C-alpha positions in Angstrom: -0.4 2.4 -3.9 -1.1 0.3 -0.9 -2.7 -3.2 -1.0 -5.8 -1.9 0.8 -6.3 0.6 -2.0 -6.4 -2.0 -4.8 -9.9 -2.5 -6.1 -11.4 -6.0 -6.7 -12.4 -5.6 -10.4 -12.1 -9.1 -11.9 -15.0 -11.5 -12.0 -14.5 -14.3 -9.5 -14.3 -17.7 -11.1 -14.9 -19.5 -7.8 -18.4 -18.0 -7.3 -19.2 -18.1 -11.0 -19.0 -14.3 -11.5 -21.3 -13.3 -8.7 -18.5 -11.6 -6.8 -15.3 -9.7 -7.5 -11.6 -10.6 -6.9 -8.2 -9.0 -7.6 -7.1 -8.8 -11.2 -3.7 -10.4 -10.7 -2.4 -9.5 -14.2 -3.3 -5.9 -13.7 -1.5 -5.8 -10.3 1.5 -7.4 -11.9 1.6 -4.9 -14.8 1.4 -2.1 -12.2 4.3 -3.5 -10.2 6.4 -4.2 -13.4 5.7 -0.7 -14.7 6.9 0.8 -11.3 10.0 -1.3 -11.4 10.9 -0.5 -14.9 10.1 3.2 -14.4 12.7 3.2 -11.5 15.2 1.5 -13.9 15.4 -1.6 -11.7 16.2 -5.1 -12.8 14.5 -8.2 -11.4 17.6 -9.2 -9.5 17.7 -5.9 -7.7 14.1 -6.3 -6.5 14.9 -9.9 -5.6 17.8 -8.7 -3.4 15.6 -6.0 -1.8 12.5 -8.1 -1.2 13.9 -11.6 -0.5 11.7 -13.3 -3.1 13.2 -15.3 -5.9 13.5 -13.8 -9.4 11.3 -16.5 -10.9 8.5 -15.8 -8.3 8.7 -12.1 -8.9 8.5 -12.7 -12.6 5.5 -15.0 -12.2 3.7 -12.4 -10.1 4.5 -9.7 -12.6 3.1 -11.8 -15.5 0.0 -12.7 -13.5 0.9 -16.4 -13.4 0.8 -16.4 -9.5 -1.8 -14.8 -7.4 -1.0 -11.6 -5.5 -1.6 -11.1 -1.8 -0.8 -8.3 0.6 2.6 -9.8 1.8 4.4 -10.1 -1.5 2.9 -6.9 -2.8 4.0 -4.9 0.2 7.5 -6.4 0.3 8.1 -6.0 -3.4 6.7 -2.4 -3.7 8.6 -1.6 -0.4 11.8 -2.8 -2.0 11.2 -0.7 -5.1 10.5 2.4 -3.0 13.6 1.8 -0.8 15.8 1.4 -3.8 14.4 4.6 -5.4 14.8 6.6 -2.2 18.4 5.4 -1.6 19.5 7.5 -4.6 20.2 6.9 -8.3 23.4 5.0 -7.8 23.0 3.7 -4.2 21.0 0.7 -5.2 23.9 -0.4 -7.4 25.6 -1.5 -4.3 23.6 -4.7 -4.8 25.9 -6.3 -7.3 24.6 -8.5 -10.1 24.9 -12.2 -9.4 27.9 -12.4 -11.8 29.8 -9.7 -9.8 29.3 -11.3 -6.4 32.6 -13.2 -6.3 34.6 -10.3 -7.6 33.2 -7.9 -5.0 33.6 -10.4 -2.1 37.3 -10.8 -3.0 37.8 -7.1 -3.2 36.1 -6.6 0.2 38.4 -9.1 1.8 41.5 -7.4 0.5 40.4 -4.1 2.0 40.5 -5.5 5.6 44.1 -6.6 5.4 
């Protein structure tokens, strides 16, 4: 789903309920469901989108408001990781494995 397709369904607190705004919790649930359905961890989406793990978590929980930029980047990262194949996204190592992989890569060049 693209950002333009998301409906404004929540009552706006700024205009005392006379208008509609985005339901940030619902958008967060949708993104989290997509990430989990793809079998991706937060750190993998972090690596693919450039946003911090804590910021992605806050967005998914509805603690931060969504806008088109983070939505497109995060959903784009999820889609790219899915399209790259079931094991291709594993090339992004977990933070604990970074040092081990970097050391192994340097040894291959010699």
